[in-house]
C-alpha positions in Angstrom: 61.1 13.3 30.9 60.0 15.7 28.5 56.2 16.1 27.5 55.4 14.9 24.1 53.2 17.3 22.2 49.4 16.6 22.5 47.3 15.8 19.7 44.3 17.6 19.1 41.4 15.2 20.1 39.4 13.5 17.0 36.3 14.9 16.5 33.8 11.9 16.0 33.3 11.0 12.4 30.0 12.0 11.2 27.0 9.4 11.0 26.0 8.4 7.7 22.2 9.6 7.6 19.8 6.8 8.2 18.5 5.5 4.7 14.9 4.5 4.9 12.6 4.3 1.7 15.7 4.6 -0.5 16.7 8.2 0.2 19.1 9.6 3.1 17.5 11.3 5.8 20.0 12.8 8.1 17.9 16.3 8.8 15.2 16.6 11.1 12.7 19.5 11.9 10.9 20.2 15.0 7.2 21.2 15.1 5.5 22.5 18.2 2.1 21.4 18.8 -0.8 20.9 21.5 -1.0 17.7 23.0 -4.4 17.3 21.5 -2.6 18.0 18.0 0.0 15.6 18.5 -3.1 12.8 19.4 -4.5 13.8 16.1 -1.8 13.4 14.1 -0.4 10.3 15.5 -4.1 9.1 15.0 -4.2 10.2 11.3 -0.6 8.7 10.5 -1.9 5.2 11.9 -5.0 5.6 9.6 -2.6 5.9 6.9 -0.3 3.1 7.9 2.5 5.5 8.5 4.9 6.9 11.2 4.1 10.3 12.2 7.3 11.6 10.4 6.5 9.7 7.2 2.8 11.4 7.8 4.0 15.1 8.2 6.4 14.4 5.5 3.9 13.6 3.1 1.3 15.9 4.1 4.3 18.9 4.2 5.3 17.8 0.5 1.6 18.0 -0.6 1.9 14.3 -1.6 -1.2 11.9 -1.6 -1.6 10.2 1.8 -3.6 7.2 1.3 -5.7 5.3 4.3 -4.4 2.0 5.3 -7.9 1.0 5.2 -8.2 1.9 1.6 -4.7 -0.4 0.9 -6.7 -3.1 2.9 -9.8 -2.8 0.8 -7.6 -3.1 -2.3 -6.1 -6.6 -1.0 -9.3 -7.8 -0.3 -10.6 -6.9 -3.4 -7.5 -8.8 -5.2 -8.9 -12.2 -3.2 -12.4 -11.3 -4.4 -11.0 -11.0 -8.1 -9.1 -14.3 -7.5 -12.2 -15.9 -6.4 -14.1 -14.9 -9.6 -11.3 -16.1 -11.8 -11.3 -19.5 -10.1 -15.3 -19.8 -10.4 -15.1 -18.8 -14.0 -12.3 -21.6 -14.6 -14.6 -24.2 -13.2 -17.4 -23.1 -15.1 -15.4 -23.5 -18.0 -14.0 -26.9 -17.0 -17.7 -28.2 -16.5 -18.9 -27.0 -20.0 -15.8 -28.7 -21.3 -16.3 -32.0 -19.4 -20.3 -31.6 -18.7 -21.6 -29.7 -22.0 -25.5 -29.7 -21.7 -25.8 -31.2 -18.6 -27.8 -29.2 -16.0 -27.8 -26.0 -17.9 -27.6 -24.9 -21.8 -24.3 -24.1 -23.0 -25.4 -20.7 -24.1 -26.2 -19.7 -20.0 -23.1 -21.2 -19.0 -20.8 -19.1 -21.6 -22.8 -15.9 -20.9 -22.3 -16.5 -16.8 -18.6 -16.8 -17.8 -18.7 -13.7 -20.0 -20.4 -11.7 -16.7 -17.5 -13.0 -14.6 -15.0 -11.7 -16.8 -16.7 -8.1 -17.2 -17.0 -8.3 -13.1 -13.3 -9.2 -12.9 -12.6 -6.3 -15.2 -14.6 -3.8 -12.8 -13.1 -5.0 -9.8 -9.2 -4.5 -11.3 -10.5 -0.9 -12.6 -11.7 -0.1 -8.9 -8.6 -1.4 -7.3 -6.4 0.8 -9.7 -8.5 3.8 -9.0 -8.1 3.3 -4.9 -4.2 3.0 -5.5 -3.9 5.5 -7.9 -5.7 8.1 -5.7 -8.5 9.0 -8.5 
């Protein structure tokens, strides 16, 4: 029986690069570090809420690295801001239903204005933390 010519083996198809964060990442860079440096990088990445790779990419591209603690503080401020809004709403309801009982309406309205100003300040602080100002 005659031998059939063999086809050259197929090369494996190149895998498409992994897509994370909306960008394909198919390349990697190796960085040589000491065990202490590796531990420090891992600690700093964890503080920022990033993977080691994400942290090194951000630092290498001179992008701001925000602390995960800062972002949690912003979330906490958001809850406080919501609480302020609810209290101001209750004061407004009280003023509408019990006008003049327990406190003068002028004092309650003044307190509401202070709540709104405090809410504005909280939102300003949240914005500065998120933007990295």
